[in-house]
C-alpha positions in Angstrom: 0.0 0.0 0.0 1.4 3.4 -1.0 1.8 6.2 1.4 -1.0 8.2 -0.3 -3.4 5.3 -0.2 -2.4 4.6 3.5 -3.2 8.3 4.3 -6.6 8.1 2.5 -7.5 4.9 4.5 -6.4 6.5 7.7 -8.5 9.6 7.0 -11.6 7.4 6.2 -11.1 5.5 9.5 -10.9 8.7 11.4 -14.1 9.9 9.8 -15.8 6.6 10.8 -14.6 7.0 14.4 -15.9 10.6 14.4 -19.4 9.5 13.3 -19.4 6.8 15.9 -18.3 9.2 18.6 -21.4 11.3 17.8 -23.7 8.3 17.7 -22.7 6.9 21.1 -23.8 10.2 22.7 -27.3 8.9 22.2 -26.6 5.9 24.5 -27.9 6.3 28.0 -27.5 4.0 31.0 -30.0 1.2 31.2 -30.5 1.0 27.4 -30.5 -2.1 25.2 -28.4 -1.2 22.2 -28.2 -2.9 18.8 -24.6 -3.4 17.9 -24.2 -3.2 14.1 -21.7 -4.9 11.9 -19.0 -3.2 9.8 -16.0 -1.0 10.6 -17.9 2.2 11.5 -20.3 0.4 13.9 -17.3 -1.4 15.4 -15.9 1.9 16.5 -19.2 2.5 18.3 -19.0 -0.8 20.1 -15.4 -0.1 21.3 -16.5 3.4 22.5 -19.5 1.9 24.4 -17.1 -0.5 26.1 -14.8 2.3 27.1 -17.7 4.3 28.5 -18.9 1.3 30.6 -15.3 0.7 31.8 -14.9 4.4 32.7 -18.2 4.6 34.6 -19.9 7.0 32.1 -22.5 4.3 31.3 -23.9 1.5 33.4 -26.4 -1.4 32.9 -26.1 -1.2 29.1 -26.7 -4.5 27.2 -25.9 -5.0 23.5 -27.6 -7.1 20.9 -24.9 -8.0 18.4 -25.7 -8.4 14.6 -23.1 -11.1 14.0 -20.8 -13.5 15.7 -17.8 -11.2 14.9 -19.6 -8.3 16.6 -20.4 -10.5 19.6 -16.8 -11.4 20.0 -15.7 -7.7 19.7 -18.3 -6.7 22.3 -17.2 -9.3 24.8 -13.6 -8.2 24.3 -14.7 -4.6 25.0 -16.6 -5.5 28.1 -20.1 -4.9 26.7 -22.7 -7.3 28.2 -24.8 -9.0 25.6 -28.4 -10.1 25.3 -30.4 -11.5 22.4 -33.8 -11.3 20.9 -35.8 -14.0 22.6 -33.0 -15.2 24.8 -34.1 -13.5 28.0 -36.5 -15.6 30.2 -38.1 -12.3 31.4 -39.2 -11.5 27.9 -37.9 -10.2 24.6 -35.9 -7.0 25.2 -36.9 -3.8 23.4 -33.9 -2.4 21.5 -33.8 1.3 22.4 -31.2 2.3 19.9 -29.2 0.6 17.2 -26.0 2.1 15.8 -25.1 0.6 12.5 -23.2 1.4 9.3 -24.3 1.3 5.7 -22.7 0.8 2.2 -24.8 3.4 0.4 -27.4 6.0 1.6 -29.9 8.0 -0.5 -31.5 11.4 0.3 -34.6 9.6 1.7 -32.4 7.7 4.2 -33.0 4.4 2.5 -29.8 2.4 2.6 -28.0 -0.6 1.1 -26.4 -2.9 3.7 -24.8 -6.3 3.7 -21.3 -5.7 2.4 -20.1 -7.4 5.5 -22.5 -10.3 5.1 -24.6 -9.7 8.2 -27.7 -8.3 6.5 -30.2 -10.8 7.9 -29.3 -10.2 11.5 -28.9 -6.5 10.9 -32.4 -6.2 9.4 -33.9 -8.2 12.3 -32.3 -5.9 14.8 -33.2 -2.8 12.9 -36.9 -3.8 12.7 -36.9 -4.5 16.4 -35.4 -1.1 17.3 -37.1 2.0 18.5 -34.4 4.1 16.8 -31.9 3.2 14.1 -28.9 5.6 13.7 -26.7 5.0 10.7 -23.1 6.2 10.8 -21.0 6.5 7.6 -18.1 8.4 6.1 -18.6 10.9 3.4 -18.2 8.4 0.5 -21.5 6.6 1.4 -24.2 9.2 0.5 -25.5 8.8 -3.0 -28.2 10.5 -5.1 -29.7 7.1 -6.0 -29.2 3.7 -4.4 -27.4 1.2 -6.7 -25.2 3.9 -8.1 -22.1 2.8 -6.1 -23.1 -0.5 -4.6 -24.8 -3.8 -5.5 -27.7 -5.1 -3.5 -26.6 -8.2 -1.4 -29.3 -10.9 -1.4 -29.0 -13.7 1.2 -30.4 -17.0 -0.3 -30.7 -20.6 0.9 -28.0 -22.8 -0.5 -30.6 -25.2 -1.9 -31.5 -24.0 -5.4 -29.4 -20.9 -5.2 -28.9 -20.9 -9.0 -32.6 -20.6 -9.4 -32.6 -17.5 -7.2 -29.7 -16.1 -9.2 -31.7 -16.5 -12.5 -34.8 -14.9 -10.9 -32.8 -11.9 -9.7 -31.2 -11.6 -13.2 -34.8 -11.5 -14.6 -35.3 -8.4 -12.5 -32.4 -6.7 -14.2 -29.5 -7.7 -11.9 -26.1 -9.1 -12.7 -26.0 -11.6 -9.8 -22.6 -12.7 -8.5 -22.1 -15.4 -5.9 -19.9 -14.0 -3.1 -16.9 -16.2 -2.4 -14.7 -16.3 0.7 -12.2 -13.5 0.6 -14.2 -11.5 -2.0 -16.1 -8.3 -1.4 -19.4 -7.1 -2.8 -17.5 -4.8 -5.2 -14.6 -7.0 -6.0 -15.3 -10.7 -6.8 -11.7 -11.1 -8.0 -10.4 -10.6 -4.5 -11.2 -14.2 -3.7 -8.4 -16.7 -4.1 -8.6 -19.3 -6.9 -10.9 -22.2 -5.8 -12.3 -20.2 -2.9 -15.6 -21.7 -1.5 -18.8 -19.6 -1.3 -19.0 -17.2 1.6 -21.4 -18.4 4.2 -23.4 -16.1 6.5 -23.8 -16.8 10.2 -27.0 -18.7 9.3 -25.1 -20.8 6.8 -26.7 -19.1 3.7 -25.1 -17.8 0.6 -25.0 -14.2 -0.7 -25.7 -13.1 -4.3 -24.3 -9.5 -4.9 -26.9 -8.1 -7.3 -25.6 -5.3 -9.6 -28.7 -3.5 -10.8 -27.2 0.0 -11.4 -29.2 3.0 -10.2 -32.5 1.9 -8.7 -34.6 5.0 -8.7 -36.7 6.7 -6.0 -38.7 5.4 -3.1 -41.5 3.8 -5.2 -39.1 2.0 -7.4 -37.2 0.7 -4.4 -40.3 -0.5 -2.7 -41.5 -2.3 -5.8 -38.1 -4.0 -6.3 -37.9 -5.0 -2.6 -41.4 -6.5 -2.8 -40.5 -8.6 -5.8 -37.3 -9.9 -4.2 -39.1 -10.7 -0.9 -41.8 -12.6 -2.8 -39.3 -15.3 -4.0 -39.1 -18.5 -2.1 -35.4 -19.2 -1.3 -34.6 -15.5 -0.6 -33.8 -15.1 3.0 -33.2 -11.4 3.2 -32.0 -8.5 1.0 -29.8 -5.5 1.6 -32.4 -2.8 0.8 -33.2 -1.2 4.2 -36.2 1.0 3.4 -37.7 3.4 5.9 -35.7 2.0 8.8 -33.1 4.7 9.5 -34.1 7.4 11.9 -31.0 9.4 11.3 -27.8 9.3 9.3 -24.6 10.8 10.7 -22.0 11.5 8.0 -18.4 12.4 8.9 -15.9 13.8 6.5 -13.4 16.5 5.8 -15.9 19.2 6.7 -16.8 17.6 10.0 -20.2 16.0 10.9 -23.5 16.3 9.0 -26.9 15.0 10.3 -29.2 13.9 7.5 -32.9 13.8 7.8 -35.2 12.3 5.1 -35.8 14.3 2.0 -39.4 15.5 1.6 
């Protein structure tokens, strides 16, 4: 990695931490907090752990969106709970802090670049408030401009789902271990398919620009209607607020009218 590229990566990481620092200010003692996946949300998990250790927070429990997030939270000293795991009843998630791969002006987002989209959507839908934290490269005029839509599918019959998604206009690419949603070539030769925490596969669906809210809702409904599709990365109407950090500092985005 060249010095220039290293500096850009360091800047982006500092922006992610800045956005996370703002988001954790919403966390109060006694809350149940959804702990999102991805590098920006990981900063929030570390900060919550530090605040608990320093006595600034107490009695906070986290609901992790992946096994990796759960391991990080335990390492940071964040007590964990789960949806349906508490004998006293299912906890209400007061606040979830999560990242996103792309954000449109209506605060609809694409998620799933890290492979945790199913758990992230379950947690988002169970949350009173969903705060998305991103760096300045994630906002986009139209979803699909910069990022494919990850679709989690059952392994059984996955090629049938790929053909169906292609009939909707996508170029569907099976994600392999070591690959990313944007770069399938990053996988080593002979790499096996990437498996989610639930043992499913991911098809990264390159549609191109997807349009406004009505077009997004129509596409989401058509994907949801297909047997074998477990979840997709279109998170529509779930974000309460988006915090963007960049060279100009912090911006708080509200939904466009």
